N, C-alpha and C positions, 0 to 999 in steps of 0.2 A: 389651521385645519386639523393638525394632529390632535390638539386638545379636544376639538369637537367630535372627531372620528373615534379616537381610541382612549380619550380621557387621560392622556399622558403627554407631558411636556419634557422633551429631552434638552438638557442644557448643553452649553459649549464643552464642558468637561465630561460629557457623557452621563452625567447624573440624570435621574428621571424623577419628575414630580407627578404624583398621582392626583388626578382630578376626578376620580370615579365617585367620590362622595361630595362633590361640590356642585353648587348651582352657580352658573356664570351669567352675570347681567352685563350687557353692553349698552351704553347710552350714546346718543348722537343728537345733534340739532338739525339733522337733515330734514329739509322740507319746512323748517320753521317759518321762513319768509313767506312761502306760498300759503301756509296754513294761517298765518297772521293776516295776510291780504284777504283770504277767504272769510275769516271770522270777523274782521274789523267792522264791517257794516252792521254786524248783528250782536257783537259782544262788547263788553265794557261794564263798569261797575253798576251803573243804573239800568242798562239795557239788558244785562244778562238774566235778570229775573223775569223779563217779559217774554211773551211768545208762548204758544201752546206746546204740548209735549211732542206732537207729531213733527212740528217744524224743527224743534231742537234735536230730535232723533235723526231727522234728515240731514241737518247740519253736521252732527257727529259722524254720520256715515261718510259724508264728503271729506271731513277732516281726516278720518282714518284712511280713506282711499288715497288722499293726497300724500300723507306721511309714508305709507307703504310704497307708493309709486316712486317717491324720492329715494327711498332705500334701494329699490330695485334698479334704479338708474345708476346708483353709485357702486353697488356691490355686484359681484359676479353671481350667476345662478348657482354655482357650486357652493358658495358661501351661504347664500340665502336658504338653500335647501337643507342646511345643517342647523338652522335655527328652529327650535321647538315652537316658539311663539313670539309674535311681534306685538308690542303694546304701544299705542300712540297716545301720548299725553296731550290733553287738551288745555286750552287757556283756563286760568283760574277764574271762577265766577264769584258773584257776591257772597254766596254761602261759605265758600272756602276762605275767602278773604276775611270774613267776619270771624271765623275760627282762628285764623292766623293772627289777627290783630289782638285777640284776647291772649294768645300765647306770647306774643311779643311784649304786651304790657305787663304780663306776669314776669317776664325776663327783666324788664326795666325795674320792677319792684325788687327783684332779687339783687340786681346791681346796686340799688340804693342801700339795701341791707348789708351787702358785702363792703361797700365803701364807707358806711357810717360806723362800723365797728361797735355795734350795740346801741348807737344813738340814731337809729333810723327814723324816718318819717314815712308816712303812708299816702299814697295817691289814690284818688277815686276819680276815674275818667268817666264822664257822663256819656250818655248815648249820643248827644249832639257833638261832643268832641271826637268820639269814635268815627261818626259819619264824616266829619271834616277831615280827619286823618286819612280815611279811606278815599275820599274824593281827591285829596292832594297826592296820594301815593299809589294810585291805580293806573297801570299801563299794561295792557294785555300783551304787549310785545316782550316785556321783561319780567313777567311773573310777580313774585312778592318782594323782590329787591327794592323797587321804588317805595314800597310801603315802609320798609325798614328805614330807608333814608329819611322819609317824611317824619317818622317817629323821632329820629335823632335830631332833625332840624327844628321841628315844631314843639317837641315835648322835652327831650333830654337836655338840649342846650339851654332853653330858658330855665329849667329846673337847676341846672348847674350854676347859672348866673345868680339865682336866688340863694343857693347854698353858699356860693363864694362871698356874697355880700351879707351873709348871716341874717337874711330875711326869713329863712325857714329854720325852725327850732326842732330839736329832737322830740319825737313823739307827736309832732304836728300831723294833722290829717288835711291834706291838700286836695281841694276839689278842682278838677280840671274841666272846664266847660268851653262852649263856643257860642258866640252870638251870631245871628244870621248876617251874612255879608262881611263879617270881620275877617281881616287877613291873617289872624293868628288866634291862639288860644288864650283863655282867661284862667288865671290861677288865683284861688282864694283859700284862706285858712278857715276851716270849719270850727269856729269858736263863737262864744256869745258876742265878742267884739270882733266880728269878722273883718279881716284885712284882705284886700284884693289887689292883685297885680295884673295889669293889662300888658301882656308881653307881645302884642300884635306887631309892633314896630320892630322889635328885636328878632322875632321869629320869622317874619315874612321874608 
């Protein structure tokens, strides 16, 4: 309360810390369960893009009201009255997840470069492979973390196996694709004599 009222924190040895030039962000998962239950019938990777703007706006209003109500139940009016603004974070939708997967795949390429010490290879993840990773790694209850785990399990681990068995050579361009209904990804070398590895069994 003292920080929010007077922008000063007094320590046990009577020293004071000045917060007058600070912005304070406080996060909480209050209301997450209620919000997930409210959004579950409407959201998800494939469903999040559907629906008109009015229905999405109505759902967003309900989610915001649910989150704020949960905070008011947990915190005292004195504390809530000292907050300048309350922001309710909503579940990630398909557009956000598609941006996240591009970022995560770039991180994978950077990891390959760091581990190869100048003998790196390059991956080209096709649209079908991205869609498969998104379908395997989307859970509105847990945000983007399942997507990161799906990339590790279905992409990074098979690539590690190919590296360990010297089936990938420095400078290779590896195409990562996915066939419909396949349980895993397909890896192939982009050369005239293309070599392909079906890692479905190992990755599933």
